[in-house]
N, C-alpha and C positions, 0 to 999 in steps of 0.2 A: 709331949713327944712330937717328934718332927718326922717329915717323910724320909729324911736320910737315915734315920735311925730305924724306922720300919724296912727301909730297903737291906741295911745291914743285917737285921734280924732274920729277915726272909730268905736272904744268900745263905747266912750261916745255917739255917733250918734246911735248906735244900742240899748244902753241902754234907750236912749230917746224914740226911736221907741218902744221898748218894753213897756215902761210904759205908752206911749200914746194908744198902742193897747189894753193894760190891761184896760185902762179906758173906751175904746170903746167898748169891749166886755170882760166882766169877767165870771168867772165861775158861779157866783150867778146869773147873768143875764141870761146866756144861760138856767140854770135849771129853772128860773122864767118863761121864753119864752116856755120852753118844757112843763111845767105844766098848762100853759095857751093856750096849743095847738098851739103855734106859732113856733114851732120848725123850719119851714122854714126860718123864719126871722133869727133866730140862725144861720142856716146854712150860709144864705148870708153874715151875719156879720163875721163869720169865714173866709169864702172865700174872702170877700173885704181885711181882716187883712192879709192872706197869699199873696195875689196879691201885696199890697203896700209892704210888706216886700221883697218878691221877686223882685220886681221891683227895690227896692233900692240895693239889692245885684246885680242884673243884670246892674244896672247904673254903680256901682263900678268898674265891670270887663271891662265894656265898656271904662270907662276912663284909667283903668289900661292898656288896649290894645292901646289906643290913645296916652298915655304918653309914652309906649315902642315904638311905632312908631315914634313919633315925637322926643324923646330924647333916641336914641338907647343906648348912652353911659350912661345913668342914668336910667336904669330901675326900677321900683317898685319891690324889692326884699323881699316881705314880704309874709309869709306864710297866706295862706287864712284862714285856720283853728285858727290861732292866732287872726284874726280879728272877725270872725263870731261865735265863739264858743256858745257864750250864745244865740246869735240870732238864731243860727241853732237848739239849744235845745228848744228854744221858738216855733220855727216853727214845729219842730216835735210834741211837745205836741198839738199844734193847730191843725195839721193834725189827731192826735189821737182823740181829742174831736170833730172834723168835723165827722170823721168815726163813731163815736159812736152817735153823733146827726143824721146822716143820717140813721143809724140802728134804732134809736127809731122813727124816722118818718115811716119807713118800717113797723117795728112792731105795730105800731099805727094804721096800715090799718087793721091789724088783728082783730081789735075789732068789725068792722063792717061786717066781713065774716059771710054768712050764706050759708051752704052747703045743696043741695036737694038731693034727691034719697032715697035709701033704707037705706044707713049708714049715711044719712046727718046729723041726729041729733047726731050720736055718733062722727062723724067728727067734726062737729061745735063745740062740748063740747071740744074736743082736742086741737082745734085751740084757743077756749077762754081760756083754761088752759094754753096753751104756752104763750099767751098774758099777762096773770095774773103772771105767774112766771117771765116773762121778766120785768113786771113793778116792782115787788118786787126787782129783781136784780138792776134796776136802781135807786129805793129808797135807796138800801143799798150802791150804789157807791155814791151818793148823800152826804151821812155821812161822807165819806172819805174827 
């Protein structure tokens, strides 16, 4: 077995992982969950996707270390970025979408805020306006 074959095999596995993850949690599904006020489900699905992909990478590095210890004369001399460039890009996008989804969850709480006191009505209107503006921004993002 050659390093080139290992690179091809690992890239194919990464591509299959990405394809399966996209079936598990797609952008359309995430926005549907958000619209149905089930953003917590979307957050959990994204975390599961990140966990599975992260575990795959960790397992590779564990076995690379074991192979280096068991066969010091023939270590795996493959650049990690050559193997995981597409998977890393996918994981970065998942992290970005997770951050967005968590932000949507937080901003969703603003719709239920009522502030009391002498300036309560004004402050409540300001909070509701922030919530409305954020909702418009999310809608614009969905179109992309």
